N, C-alpha and C positions, 0 to 999 in steps of 0.2 A: 372885590367882596372888601367889605369894611373891616379892617383891624380888629374891631372888637368881636367878630367870627373866629379869629384866630383861637380867645379862650372858649366860645362856644361847643366849637367843633372837636376839642379836647375833651367840653365837659359826656358830649352825646358819645365817646366811646362805648361798644359794651365787649369788656374783657371775656374771653375763655375758648375756649373749642367749638366747634360748628355745632348749636343745638347745644351749650352747654345751658340756656337762660331755661332750657326744657327738663324736667325730674326725670331721674332714670326709666319711669315708666314710661314716662310719653316718648321717651329715645326708644324705647324696646318696643311701642306700637309705631311709631315712625320704620323702624328699620325689619317690620314684619310685611309692611306695606308696601312697602321699596324692593324686597327679596320677591313677595309674590308678582307685582310689576314686571319686575325682569324677568324673575323666571317663563310668566306668561310669554312676555315678547319671545324672548331667544328658542323657544319652542317652534315658536314661525317661522324661523332665521333660517337661511339655509347656511352653509359651511362658507362658505366666499363672502356672504353677507357679515358674518362674522368676525372674518378678515378684516375684511372692511372696515370694521369699529375700529380695525387696534392701527391704525395711519393717518400720522400728524404728519399733513402737508406743511408746505411754505406758498407762499406766492413770490415769484420771483421769475427768472429768466427763464431756469430751468421750468418752470411749470405754470406757465402763461394759464391767464384765467379760464380761458377757453375751455383747457384739457381738464382744469380742475372742476369746472360747470360740468362736463361730463361724465365724471367720474361719480361726483357729487350724485348727480341724479341716475345712478347705475348703483347706490348702497357700496361703494368702493372705498372710499374716504370718511374719518370718524370724525377728522377733527382740524384747525387751520390756523396757521397761526402766521404773523406777519404780515397781517390784512388789520389795520388801524381806522378803517370810519364807516362810517355804519350805514352808509350806503354799496358799498361793498359788500358789506357782511351781508347787511339784508336779502342782497341776488342771492350770496348764496346759500343764506337759510330759506330764501324761496323754493330754489333749487332741491333739497333734501324733504320738505314739506310741501310741495307741486308734484313733483316727478318722479321721486325716490319710490322703490315699492310699500316698503315699509313707513316711511315718511320718521324716518328714526333724525332727531337734531342735530346737527355740530353743535360742539363749543370750539370758544374762539380765543386764542392767546397766545402773547409775545411780553418780551423782557422788558417789565416793567419793573426796574429796578432800583430806581431812585427817583422816579417820578415818570409820569405818561407826557403830556402836554407842560403843566408846571414843571420843571428839571428844578428838585432839591442839589445839595451838595450829594457827591459822591458818598458809597457806604462808608467808608473809612471816613471822612471826615462827619456823616451822622454820628458815629460811633467817639467822635473823636469830643463830640457835645458831655458826652456823660450824660443825657439828661434823655429817659429815657421815655419820657410825654414827648418831647421836640420829635422825637425816633418815632414814636406814634403819630403825632399829627400829619407826620410826613407819611407814613403806610394809609392813613385816612383818607388825606385828599390825594393820591397815588390810587387808590383805589376806587374813588368815585370819578376819579377824571378817565378810568380803564372803564367800569363799569359804565359810565355816559359815551363811550368810544363803540358800544357794544361789543366788550371781552367779558371775556367770564372767567379767565384765569390770567395768572402771572405767572412766570416762571422766576421765583422769587419767594423768599430769601434766600442769599447767598449764603452761607456760612461755615465756609469751608476754612480752617484755621490755619496760619501761615504765619510760618517764623523768619522768612525768608524772599527781601526787597526782591529780589531781584525778579519776582515774578509778577509778569505785566498783569494778574487777575487779581494783586493785592485790591487794586481800585474797588474791585467789587463790592469784598469783604470786610467786615466789621473787628479785622486786627485779631494778636496774638494772643489774646488770653483768654480761655477756655469757659470762664464762669462769666464774663461778660459777653460775650461772645452768645451765648445759650440764654442768658437774660433779655438779649437783643432779637434771638429767632421767636421766641414766644412773643414780643412784643410787637414782631411785624407780622406773625401768621395773624394775629386778635387783631391788629387792623383792618389788613386787608380782609379778611374774612367777616370781622364782627358780629358773630355770632351767627351768621348764614351767611354764607357765600352764593343764594339765588334770591337775594333782595337784591334791587336796585342801588347802586352807589357800593355795592362791594364784590370782591372776587375772590375766588381761589387761589389761597398760596400750592404753589408746587417747591416747596426746596430743594437747594441743591448746591453741590454736586456731592452725588453719592456714591464713594466716599473717600475723602483722607486727600482730596484735591491738592487741597493747600497744601502738601507736605512733599509737591516732587521733587526730585531730584534735581538740584545742581539751580532751582527755581525755575529751569527750563519749561516750558506749555507742554500739555499734553506727554510731557515722560516718567516715568517710573513713580512706583511709592513699593520701599521695603520698609515696614514697618511691626516690630512686635507686636502682639497679642495686649500687654499688657499697656505700651504707651498708646494705642489705637481705643483703647476703652478709656482710659485714664484724661488724657488730651482732645483726642481729636473726634471722635463721637460724639461726645455729650451734646453740641450745638444742636446736628442732626435729630437727637431723640427730643430734644425740649422743642424742636418745630414740630413732630409727630406727637408727642402730648399734648403741646397745642391745638391739633387737630387739623396738621396741614392737608389739604384733599392730595396731595400729588409729592414725589417724589420723582428727581431728574437724576439722572444714573451717569455719575462720571468716566469721563475718556481714560480716565490713568486706570494700569492695571495695578492690582493690591498682592504684595507678595508671586507675585508670575501670574494671578491670575485676574487680565482686565472684570474691571467692575462690571459690563454689560455680559459679561458670563460667568459670574459669579453667583451660584446658587447658593452660597452660605450665606453673603453679605443681604442680597436679595428675599431669601424666602427662611432661613433659619434666624440670621440676626433681624429683618427688617420686620416681616411677618409674624414668626410663632417667637419670639421672646419679645420684641418692644407691639407686637398686638395692631400692627397698620393695616391699615382697612381699605386705603385709598387707591390710586392707581400710578404706576411707574412709568415713566418715560424715558427713551435713551435720548442722549445728547445729540446733536445734528450730526446725520452719517455713521454712527459707532457702532451701528451692525456691522456694517462696509467694514472698517477698521477691523474687527476680529481677524479678519483675513490679513492684513497686516503686522499684527499684534503676534502672529504665529499662533492660534490656537483653532484655527479654521483652516479646513483645507482647500476649500471656497464659500461663495456665496451661500449656495445652499447648507451648507454645513454649518454657517455663521447663525444663518435665521434658527437652525436647530438649536445652536448652542444659547443663543439669545430670547428664545421663546420657552424653553425648557430651567433657562436661570430665573426666569421671573419677570422678565424685561414686556411688560402690557403692550404698550405703545411705539410706533416704531416712527421717531422724526426726520424726517427731511431724507430717506430711502424707497424704494420700490421692493426693496427683495422680502419683507412679510406677502406684498400680495403675489409675487409673482413666483414664491415656491415653498407657502405654506402648504398651497392646495395637496400639493405633491409630496411634500412627506408624512403629508395625514392618512392619502392614501397607501403610501407603502409602511407604514404604521412606523412610523422613525419618529412623530411626532404625534403623542396622541390625543386625544379632539376633546379630551378633559379638559388640557392647559388653555387650548383655544379658547374652550367655553371660559374658563378661570380667567383669563385675559377680557375676555368680551364682556363679561360682567363684573371685571373693577370698572371698565369703561363706561357700560351702562349706567352703575351705580353713581359714577362722578355725575354722569350726564343727569341724573335725578336729582342730586342733592344742590345740583347748579339750580336746580327746579323748569329744565327745560323741558320734562315732558308734560308739565303743568303747564307753559307758558315759552313757546320757543326763542320768543322776541321779547323776553320779559327783559332783559339789558338793553333794547334798541326803541322798546315804546311805537305806539303805534301809524302805522305810513302819515307823511308829512310832517312828521315832528322829527325830522333830521335835520341837522344845524344847515343853515345853507353855508356858510363859510366854516367850513371845519377848524381852521384854526383861527377863528377868530379872539379878538382881545379878553372878550367877557368869559371866554370859556378858563382863563388862565387865573390861580391861586395865586398873586403878587406876593400881598401881606403876607401869606402862610409862608411863603418860600424866603422871604427878605428877615422873617422873626429867629427862623432857625439856622438858617447858612450863614448866621454872623455870631451864633451860640458855637459854631465849629470850628469856629477859628481858635489857631492856639498862638501866643504870642511867645517866641521863642530866649529872645533878646532884645532887651532897649535898655542899653547904656543912656546914662546921663540925660536921663526923661525927655528922649528921642520921640515918641511919643507920650500921649496922640499930638499930632497937627497942627495949627494954628492955622483956621481959616482965614488966612490975610499972605500979604507979599508975594511972591510969586514963587511954585512947586515945579518942578522938575518931574515928569513922569515918563518913562524910560522902557524899553523890554519889547521884546518878539511878541509877550501877551497880554501889551497893557490895550491893546484896543481891537483884541481879539473875541468876537462872540463866540466865536467856534471852540476857542477851547478850554473857557469859562462854564462851557455846560458839561465837561468831561467824557467818560466813556457810558457807552451803552444808556444815553441818551433817549431813549424810547420814540414818542414821536415829539418830541421837542423841537420847536422852532428855531433857528438860528438866529436870525434876525430879531425874533422878540428877546433874547438873553441880551441884559447890561454889561456893558466892558467895563473895568478897571477905569478905562480916561472918561466914561461917560459917567460914571456913580462920582466919580470925582468932583466932575464937574457940576453935576445934580447938587452935589452937597456946598461948594461953594459959591455957586450962582457967580456974583458979581462982584464977592468981596472980596477977590484972591484971582491971580492968575497961574493957569497950566497951562504948560509948557509941554508938547509933546514931540519925540522921536522913536521911534522904533529902534535904533542903536545895534538891534545886531538880529541876522537870520536866526533861528531854532537851533541848528547847527549849520556847519559849514557842508557836513558830508551827504554830498548829493545820492552814494548812494543809500543812505536813511530817508532821504525826504523822498525819492523815491518809492521805499520800501510803504513810507505811511501814507503817500498819495496810490498806493494801486489802486484802491476800490473808488474812490472821489478824492478832491482836491482839497486835502484838510489842511496843509501845510503850506502857504502861502512861503514863496521864495523869491527875495528881493537883488537882483541882477549886479548889483552895486556892488564896486570892493568892498569888504569885509572895511579898513580903515576909511572911508569915505563914510560909512552909515557912526561909526565910533568919534570920529571927529566931528558928527553933526552934533550927534549927543552931548557930546565933551562941551560944544561950543552954548549946548542950550542952558547944561549942567551949571558951566559958571555964572548963567543971569539968576539962577535960583538960590533961594533960600535954603532949601532942604529937594535932596533927590531922592527919588519912587523909583526902585528898579521892578520892573515885575519878568522874575524868573522862574525858569524850571522845566516843565516838559511840555511838548506838544501833548494834548488827549491821546492822540495814538498810541502815543509812547508807553501810553500806561495802559494798557486796551488789554483782551486776547488777543493771543499771536506777538503778542510786544515785552518777552520774558527780554531782561537787560543783563550784559556781564558787566556794564560800568553802572553806577546808578549816581555818578556825578553829574552834576551842572556841566552840560555837554560846552565844550572850549571857547563858540565863539561866544556864548554869553559872559563866560568866565573871564574874558578878553576886555570885555564892556566894563564889566566890574572891576575890574583893577584901573583902567580909566575913568571910572567916576570915581572910585578911591582916591585917586591920586590931583581930583580939583582941589579937595579938601572939604569938600560941604560934605553937609551929617547925609549920612544913606540908609536910607530903612529898603531893606529886601521887603520884596511881595513874592511867597512863593506859590507858581502852581503848578501842582505836581499827583500823581493819583501813586505814591510808595512813599517810603522813608526814602532820604538819599543823602550820602556821605557828605556834610557840610561842613566840614573843619574846616575850611580854607574859608569858606564861604563867611563862616563865624568870627572869623579873624578881621574881614574888611569890613564888615558890617555895624554899624550903631543900633540897628536895630533891625529884628529878623520876626515877620510875620509870616505864618503857616496859614495858608487859604485854599489848600486843595483846589479841587476842582470847586466852586460854590453854587452852580446851578445858574435858573436862570436871571434872581435878581442877585446874584455875587457882586458886580460892580457897586451898585446902593448898598449892600452890606457891609462891602472892604474899604468902604468909604465911612458908614458909619465906627467901623474899629479902626481906622487909621485918625479922622478927625472927634474919638471920644464920645461920639453921640452913644456909641456902645462899650463897654468896657469886655474887654476880651476874658472869656473863664476857660475857654477846649483846653482839654490836655490831651498828649497823646495816648492814641489806642496800640500804638506801635512802638518800640524801642527804634530810635537813631541811630545807628552805627557809624560810628567814624571813617570806617574804611570797606571797602566790599569782602575783605580778606577777613574780619570778625564775625561775618553770617556763615549759621546764625545765630543770630544772638537775640535773645528775649529774656525778660527779666524773671521769670520764674522756671529758673534752669534747677537741674538736680545740684548740690554739692557733690565733691568729689574727696578721697581720703587726703588730698592733698589743696584744701581748697585754698585757693589767692584771697589776701588783706591787703586790706590799702595801707593801715598802720605796717604791716610789716610784711610785704609784699614776698619773700623770701625767692630765691633761685628757683629751688624742686618744688613749686607748684603750681597751678593751673594756669599759665599765663602766657602770653604775648611777649617777648624779648623786647622789640622792635617796637612797641607801640605800649600806650596805657590801656590796658585790661579792660574797663568800662565804655560805657556807651556813652555818644557826645551826648542826646537826650534823652532819659530815660522813661517809661513808659507811664506815661500818668503825671509825665512832667508839662506843665504851662503856668507862663506868665501872669498876671495881670497888671495893669497901670495904679494899684491901690498893691499895700505891702497886706498879707495875713500872717498868722502867727499861731501857734498850739502852746498851750498849755495845761496843768492839773489833770494829763490823762490818766485814768484810772480804771480798772474793771469792778464791777460788782459784787464779786465774791472771786475767792482765789479757786473753787473747786465748780465742775460743772457734772450734778447729776446725765444719768442714761436719760433721754428723751424731754432733758432739762435746758435752760437756755442761760449766757448770761449779756449785762451790755456791759463795751466799754460806751464811756464819756471822755470827751476832751474839750475843752476852750477854748474855742477859736473867735480871734480878735483881729477886728477890719484895723491897721495900724496904721494907713495910709490915708492919703486925703480925696480920695474916690469911692463911693459906694462904687460896691462891684458883687463877683461872685466867686466861690474856689468851689474845687473838691476835694472834700476832706475822705480820704481811702483808709480804707480799712482793710490790713493785709494777717494773716494766719500761718504758723510754721508747726508741723507737727515734727517732732524734734528726735524721737525716736520710735523707731516702726519697723513694720516689718520686709518692708522695702523702704528704698531711699524716698526722699518724699523732697520737694521745691522750699528751696531756700525760703520762698515767702509765698503766698498765692493770695488774690484779691479775691475775699467773702463779702466784701461789701461797702459804701459809698454813698454817702450824702453829699449834693448840691445844695451851696445854700449865702445865699446872698445876705449881705452886710452894708449898711452905711456906714461911712468913714466914723470912727471911732468905736462903733460898734462893735460889743461880743455876746457870743450866743454857745451855751452848753450845745453839744451836738451827740444823739448819742445812738448808737449803732452796735446791735443787738447780735449775736452770734450763737445758735444752735450747732444740737448735734450733726445735722444735716451736712453741715459746712465744714467739719471735720472727718466724712468718711471718703473714702477711695479705695480703688480697686487693688486688692492687693494679688499676692502672686500667684492665686488659683483663678483670680477676675471673680474672686466675690468682693461686694457691695460693703461696706462696713467703715465705724470708727473702732481707733484701738486704742484703749486706755493710756493714758501717758502726762507726759508736759506740752503744752502749745505756748509758742511765744505767738503773742500779740504785738502789732504793727500799727500805728495811728502818722499820716502825715498828710503831704499836699502833692507826693509822687512817688513813685514806686522804691526811691534812694534816698532818701532822706526824713527817716522814720524814728517812732519813738516807742521806747519798746513794754510790755507788761507780760505775764504769765499767767495760766492756770492750771490744771487740773482736770484729765478727764475720767473720771472714777470707772 
């Protein structure tokens, strides 16, 4: 696809919830027609056929295709996931439409989290762009490619707020800030569904993981969550609600317990809150095997009891287990589950299929027979231009002493590190149908950039880790990490020899993609020792040292920041990652990303996040004091704060003012500040606005992000940036869980990160 198409795709975005372009009267007619159709269909269904619609089955070793096809023909399966080729999907849909009694179509789903065939940067990286249009573009391309593969639903966006980087699934989410993640949740749902998920090029969103999964104790995956209702509503629930309000057709239920009650068996969560309070009308789906897990949670006596709890709590579809099929018929016959519960869940599933357009055309995302691509993985199916444009916007320059970057396309560059030439790692976790061989490594990207103008010398230098048990863990299901059996010192010696021949050393270090994934929580969030030994040896050469970080979580980088002359956070940047990284390293693109999560100095600071509450004894930088909230053996603040990110240029803010010292109810004021590019490079930065409610009925955070604007300026150019503040930006939940703004004084801060801020104040009447 040509570069021009990147812009044209953005201009074609239709924002809003499902059918948002239609009038309320038209929506009402649509709902009546759907209800009538589904009610008529359900009158013809047996109890077993209704239960069959509640089964979401994964294609895999435990469920061979032959057994699945038999179940489809008997009306025992409602949907399929983990099948991503049109040919396979068509065969299964044919089974439903030709052999099942009522010919109810299947829907097909997949975890399209940051791309389908074209892999974009991981979600945490997308958030670092602070560019909602770029994030929307990634969602639109993902939806188009997923739809073109015959899929109807994506298990995305993942909007769990997380403030503990030990959690492996940090990589799937958009960071620590409730307001920012809520904005992105809406953008992603709009981008996936594009006004109507039934249309080719669109898929239905299923927001996850509902709820509070990012707050698991100790950052340990699948762990428990214990949280006050106030904090729940204030900080963790809003992104899910934003996705629901945007029209997300699905909600995936989380695996954790909430205050002692597993989400999968939680009627308050799935009925009272989600449906009664928020008005959700879509489909709820259990996470993988979650219904079985109610036994180990200790709330169900056996499998039969687990099914009773799940269905009566509001779980419509059971993902990847056989329990609904095995036990629901008997539970209904014995009166332990009302048939109305089955009807409710079945209606939700059938309504969803209707909204997907499947009753009108079961093959609407497949196209006619004979239209399937001859080569599913054809290069022509990728969107490389979009991937490259978006990836370079996500990179965060953490350090750049003595203008080490950008590099010159001349001389000799030593490229070293265990991920410098890894096609698998650069794709990151949950890379959907992305093909490893189609991703561009850093080595390839640098070579593409310099061509014959400079010499690139390469050495691996070290393994990801020398801990064989970790390598075995990461390779349990696939050989994802290549382990070099040479002695570690031999690899370091080879790297040092190459480094001494070079003008500058670029070391690509961090985590293998499997280290920042589901089931990959880490107690130690430093770079593994094998790579630190390599960094120390490279530093000792005296050559300028650039660290290119590849990781899916904030790392503790205090030591690394002392060794490096420059440090670039690239996350896992996707299919075009190598080219995008080269664009930034050589200055063909000036980095503009900002951190969506706080980077701690050490694991001992966790949880650490910028928008914490104050205490009665707050720590102060100028006058820290002994009896204040602090660590005595470490600096109190983060290594790199939320919203932080450098540029090759420099930017200055001045003349910050508010349009009024007072805000009326339902009114707004405008904060404005002069932004100037005082450096030598054209570039972009993100002006950030934070608000603090000084005195309220409950303690409020020291500051909260409430607006931002990404601004591009030529060298020497200046521009006044205006950022409105409305009463909605001041609202919060009080101790009675009532939503509203309270009168009083508010501080307003503007800056280029969450730490270095200028302040003004106003009063809400």
